[in-house]
KOLMIZA-407085 format. One record per residue (C-alpha): x, y, z; residue in three letters. Coordinates in steps of 0.2 Angstrom, whole numbers, padded with zeros to 4 digits, always signed. Example, Ala and Ser with C-alpha at 12.3 -4.5 7.8 and 13.67 -1.06 7.14 Angstrom:
2
+0062-0022+0039ALA +0068-0005+0036SER 
***
This chain:
307
+0312+0425+0555UNK +0319+0429+0538UNK +0337+0426+0532UNK +0348+0442+0533UNK +0359+0451+0520UNK +0374+0441+0515UNK +0391+0450+0512UNK +0402+0446+0498UNK +0415+0432+0499UNK +0434+0437+0500UNK +0447+0435+0486UNK +0466+0435+0487UNK +0472+0452+0490UNK +0457+0457+0500UNK +0460+0469+0514UNK +0455+0464+0532UNK +0455+0475+0547UNK +0459+0467+0564UNK +0450+0475+0579UNK +0450+0472+0598UNK +0432+0476+0604UNK +0435+0466+0620UNK +0449+0460+0630UNK +0468+0464+0629UNK +0477+0456+0615UNK +0494+0447+0617UNK +0506+0454+0604UNK +0515+0438+0600UNK +0498+0429+0596UNK +0493+0444+0586UNK +0509+0442+0575UNK +0506+0424+0573UNK +0488+0427+0568UNK +0493+0440+0555UNK +0505+0428+0548UNK +0491+0415+0545UNK +0480+0428+0536UNK +0495+0434+0525UNK +0498+0415+0521UNK +0480+0415+0514UNK +0484+0430+0502UNK +0475+0443+0513UNK +0481+0460+0517UNK +0478+0462+0536UNK +0479+0479+0543UNK +0479+0482+0562UNK +0468+0495+0570UNK +0477+0508+0580UNK +0472+0503+0597UNK +0472+0484+0596UNK +0487+0482+0608UNK +0481+0495+0620UNK +0477+0492+0638UNK +0464+0501+0649UNK +0473+0511+0662UNK +0462+0505+0676UNK +0452+0490+0670UNK +0464+0477+0665UNK +0452+0466+0657UNK +0449+0479+0643UNK +0459+0482+0627UNK +0460+0500+0629UNK +0446+0514+0632UNK +0429+0511+0626UNK +0429+0526+0614UNK +0445+0520+0606UNK +0439+0502+0604UNK +0423+0508+0596UNK +0432+0521+0585UNK +0443+0507+0578UNK +0428+0496+0574UNK +0418+0510+0566UNK +0433+0517+0556UNK +0437+0499+0549UNK +0419+0496+0545UNK +0417+0513+0536UNK +0433+0511+0526UNK +0428+0507+0508UNK +0446+0499+0506UNK +0442+0486+0520UNK +0433+0470+0514UNK +0431+0461+0531UNK +0433+0465+0550UNK +0440+0452+0561UNK +0440+0452+0580UNK +0457+0449+0588UNK +0450+0440+0603UNK +0435+0440+0615UNK +0435+0441+0634UNK +0424+0455+0639UNK +0420+0473+0633UNK +0410+0472+0617UNK +0394+0476+0626UNK +0401+0492+0631UNK +0404+0497+0613UNK +0386+0494+0606UNK +0379+0511+0610UNK +0394+0520+0605UNK +0394+0515+0587UNK +0386+0526+0573UNK +0374+0513+0566UNK +0368+0524+0552UNK +0385+0527+0546UNK +0389+0509+0547UNK +0373+0505+0537UNK +0378+0517+0524UNK +0395+0509+0522UNK +0387+0494+0516UNK +0389+0475+0520UNK +0406+0467+0523UNK +0412+0451+0532UNK +0412+0451+0551UNK +0420+0437+0561UNK +0422+0433+0580UNK +0414+0423+0594UNK +0413+0423+0613UNK +0410+0440+0620UNK +0408+0446+0602UNK +0391+0438+0603UNK +0385+0456+0608UNK +0391+0463+0592UNK +0384+0448+0582UNK +0367+0452+0589UNK +0369+0471+0585UNK +0374+0468+0567UNK +0359+0456+0565UNK +0346+0468+0573UNK +0353+0485+0568UNK +0361+0481+0551UNK +0351+0465+0546UNK +0368+0457+0541UNK +0374+0439+0541UNK +0390+0437+0552UNK +0402+0423+0555UNK +0403+0415+0572UNK +0421+0409+0570UNK +0439+0409+0576UNK +0448+0426+0580UNK +0464+0432+0573UNK +0474+0431+0589UNK +0465+0416+0596UNK +0475+0401+0602UNK +0464+0389+0592UNK +0465+0399+0576UNK +0484+0400+0577UNK +0487+0382+0581UNK +0473+0372+0574UNK +0472+0367+0556UNK +0453+0362+0556UNK +0448+0379+0563UNK +0459+0388+0550UNK +0453+0377+0536UNK +0435+0379+0540UNK +0436+0398+0542UNK +0446+0400+0526UNK +0434+0389+0516UNK +0419+0400+0523UNK +0428+0416+0518UNK +0434+0411+0501UNK +0424+0396+0495UNK +0408+0396+0505UNK +0399+0385+0492UNK +0411+0371+0498UNK +0405+0372+0516UNK +0386+0373+0513UNK +0384+0357+0523UNK +0393+0359+0540UNK +0396+0342+0547UNK +0401+0339+0565UNK +0404+0324+0576UNK +0389+0329+0586UNK +0374+0318+0591UNK +0356+0321+0594UNK +0351+0326+0612UNK +0334+0327+0605UNK +0332+0318+0588UNK +0324+0326+0573UNK +0325+0339+0558UNK +0321+0357+0558UNK +0322+0372+0546UNK +0325+0390+0552UNK +0337+0404+0552UNK +0353+0403+0562UNK +0357+0414+0577UNK +0365+0414+0594UNK +0382+0413+0601UNK +0389+0413+0619UNK +0375+0409+0631UNK +0380+0421+0645UNK +0381+0435+0633UNK +0363+0431+0626UNK +0356+0431+0643UNK +0365+0448+0647UNK +0357+0456+0631UNK +0339+0453+0638UNK +0331+0470+0641UNK +0344+0481+0632UNK +0340+0492+0617UNK +0336+0482+0601UNK +0339+0466+0610UNK +0331+0451+0602UNK +0315+0446+0611UNK +0312+0429+0602UNK +0321+0416+0592UNK +0304+0411+0584UNK +0308+0403+0567UNK +0326+0401+0572UNK +0340+0388+0574UNK +0348+0394+0591UNK +0366+0391+0593UNK +0373+0390+0611UNK +0390+0388+0619UNK +0400+0395+0633UNK +0416+0393+0643UNK +0422+0393+0661UNK +0404+0392+0669UNK +0398+0381+0683UNK +0383+0371+0679UNK +0371+0381+0691UNK +0376+0397+0681UNK +0372+0389+0665UNK +0355+0384+0672UNK +0353+0402+0677UNK +0356+0409+0660UNK +0345+0396+0651UNK +0331+0399+0664UNK +0332+0418+0661UNK +0331+0415+0642UNK +0316+0403+0644UNK +0307+0415+0656UNK +0310+0430+0645UNK +0303+0420+0630UNK +0318+0419+0619UNK +0315+0401+0616UNK +0296+0404+0611UNK +0294+0397+0593UNK +0312+0391+0591UNK +0314+0378+0578UNK +0329+0369+0584UNK +0345+0371+0595UNK +0363+0368+0591UNK +0375+0366+0606UNK +0393+0369+0604UNK +0407+0367+0617UNK +0407+0369+0635UNK +0426+0371+0638UNK +0432+0373+0656UNK +0414+0370+0663UNK +0410+0356+0674UNK +0411+0338+0668UNK +0401+0336+0652UNK +0389+0323+0660UNK +0383+0337+0672UNK +0381+0350+0659UNK +0372+0337+0648UNK +0360+0333+0661UNK +0356+0352+0663UNK +0354+0354+0645UNK +0342+0340+0643UNK +0332+0346+0658UNK +0331+0364+0652UNK +0329+0361+0633UNK +0321+0343+0632UNK +0303+0350+0634UNK +0304+0362+0620UNK +0298+0349+0608UNK +0312+0353+0595UNK +0327+0344+0588UNK +0343+0348+0599UNK +0361+0342+0593UNK +0375+0342+0606UNK +0394+0344+0604UNK +0392+0352+0587UNK +0410+0358+0587UNK +0408+0377+0587UNK +0414+0389+0601UNK +0428+0388+0613UNK +0433+0370+0609UNK +0448+0364+0599UNK +0446+0365+0581UNK +0430+0376+0581UNK +0419+0376+0566UNK +0413+0393+0558UNK +0394+0395+0559UNK +0386+0408+0549UNK +0373+0418+0559UNK +0357+0424+0549UNK +0357+0411+0536UNK +0342+0399+0532UNK +0347+0381+0535UNK +0341+0364+0539UNK +0347+0355+0555UNK +0348+0336+0555UNK +0351+0332+0574UNK +0353+0313+0571UNK +0366+0316+0557UNK +0375+0330+0566UNK +0373+0342+0551UNK +0368+0359+0547UNK +0364+0362+0528UNK +0363+0380+0523UNK +0350+0385+0510UNK +0363+0397+0502UNK +0382+0399+0504UNK +0386+0410+0519UNK +0394+0424+0508UNK +0389+0429+0491UNK 
***
């Protein structure tokens, strides 16, 4: 697995488009998030359908075609330097085959930020555009609005990526050791749901696989991990980073499962690394060469996430 193409870092005055590829976006949270972005000196623009609601499926932020059009229009607009997702939920998978990937490739690289359900788009951007993306807080997310650590780490990654070449967590080694590879991954349930779809990743060979999830019972996490193991995704993986398991069962139960399913891989595994749905989530670049030190709880990037 080779590192992917890195977009350019942002500078004050950069225009960033906010899109809603997944669930409905609360207007008050969007306003608060836009205020944060303006406070960073950015020029945020809201895509036309961000506050839409699907007429029949209440868990979607508007119709699939409208959400896809917002994302593609923002990406292909030469005046836009970055595309930030407003929130996760569910719905991003429904957009992947509606996007004109050739047009998006022709538009050139730019920054893309999101997590949770947006994992489906991270995978698509990696596999279809060969582009580094940022697994990080979203513009209308509660954590982004209220948590200084989440804001500061994303801001540093966007504006001063050299300053966060080493991502230090409070995590510890589930399986000790060091490993080098290319970062990939995201929300566990979404990665499992991608198996068998067009352009889906078939192996994490040579990679450092990042996993997290929210609101799942332990047996369901077991099901997702077992599916990925049986499908061969873990074949040749170099190391595993485990993020938050917010609103799942007590962590000792989740930890026992993670050790059971991942302990036999023979690679370093770090737990509680601090990305995902937990408070103060760190921003993790996906598609970047890096070294994992499970014992120290650090991920050191070979290059800054953005050029």
